[in-house]
C-alpha positions, 0 to 999 in steps of 0.5 A: 466494477462494484462499489462497496458500502462501508459504514464507518460509524465505528471507527471515528471516534470524534463525533464531529469528525464522525457525522461530517465523514459519514455524511461526506461518505453517504452522499459520495455514493448517491452522487456515484450511483447518480454517475456524477463520478468526478463530484463524488471522488472529490467528496471521498477525497475530503473523507480521506482529508479529514482523516480517515482511511481505509481499504474499501474508501480508497476501493471507491475512489479507484472506481470514481478515477476510472470512470472521470478516465483518470488511469494515474488515480485510479491505480494510485487508488487500487495500490493504497487500498491493497497497501491497507488490505493486501487481501482485496482482490477486487482491487488486484483483479481492477488493477490487473484490469488496468494494465491494458490502459497503461502505454509504458512497459518495461523489462525488470532488473532481476533481484535477489530472490530472497528479497523478493520472496520476503517483499511478496510474503510482507504484502500477503497480510497487513501490518496489524495481522502481522503485529498479532502473529508476532506478538504470539509468537513471542508468547508461545516461545517465552512458554515452551522455554519456561518449559524446557527450564523447568520440566524435567522429562527428557522427551518433553525436555527435548520437545519444548526445546525445538518447539522454543526455537521453531517459536523463535524463527517465527517470532522474528520473521513475523516481527520483521515483517510488521516492521516491514509493512510499518515502514512502508505505511510511514515512509512509503517507497513508491508511487504513480504517474499522474500526469498523462506524460512526465519527461523526465530529467537528469537533474531537479530543473526544467533545463536539465537533460530529457532522459525519457517519458513516463506516462499516467499509471506507471508505477516508480520508486521514490528517492530522494527530494530536493524542493519541487522535484524527487528522483526516481527509478523505474523497474528497469533500473532507470533513474531520474526527476520528475516534479512533485506535483506529477505522481502520488505516493502509494 
């Protein structure tokens, strides 16, 4: 798994944070290349704690976690990289490679096909790209609408009318995708099991009935929270409660 080198000089504004984060990142690269994977991962984690995120950073953290035999964290960081840049093929390929290390395998409950299609479409581009496309669509729609209102030629009037309708549909779709992508970033609904094995219980308590067991690297949908516990659902529809420390949000 290759390491991606990243220059964060132009991506951070505060000079002190810049110097510290850049130094940590560079030091972590050296540590990784020397085989000190756990220490490199700790340094990159401090970069994240300083407020800096990027697909390349999370990708490298995933590599370091994998080299440290932490499958759950490796999956989590690759997923975070893809969340910021859905087109990162290296992260996607590494996730596919890691699937052979997962102990859990469940049959997914079928979802309404339009919901599945929209979700896949949203994840093809980052939030910024959807936002730019939505703004572009709005401007074009407005331009065609003004052309329809003020033009006198029948052919041009018809063309601008249908073009404005197409632009409106494009704007609605791209704006919806941008909002959905933003919501996922601000309110993460998915998580990855990080502990080697986790007991899923019927209630948010150690005395709750043991329902089933999950293993590291398994993806879950995160629902409500009760102090120290989260309700989760897996792809086959089963739900239960696990301790908050046992998973990480994407």
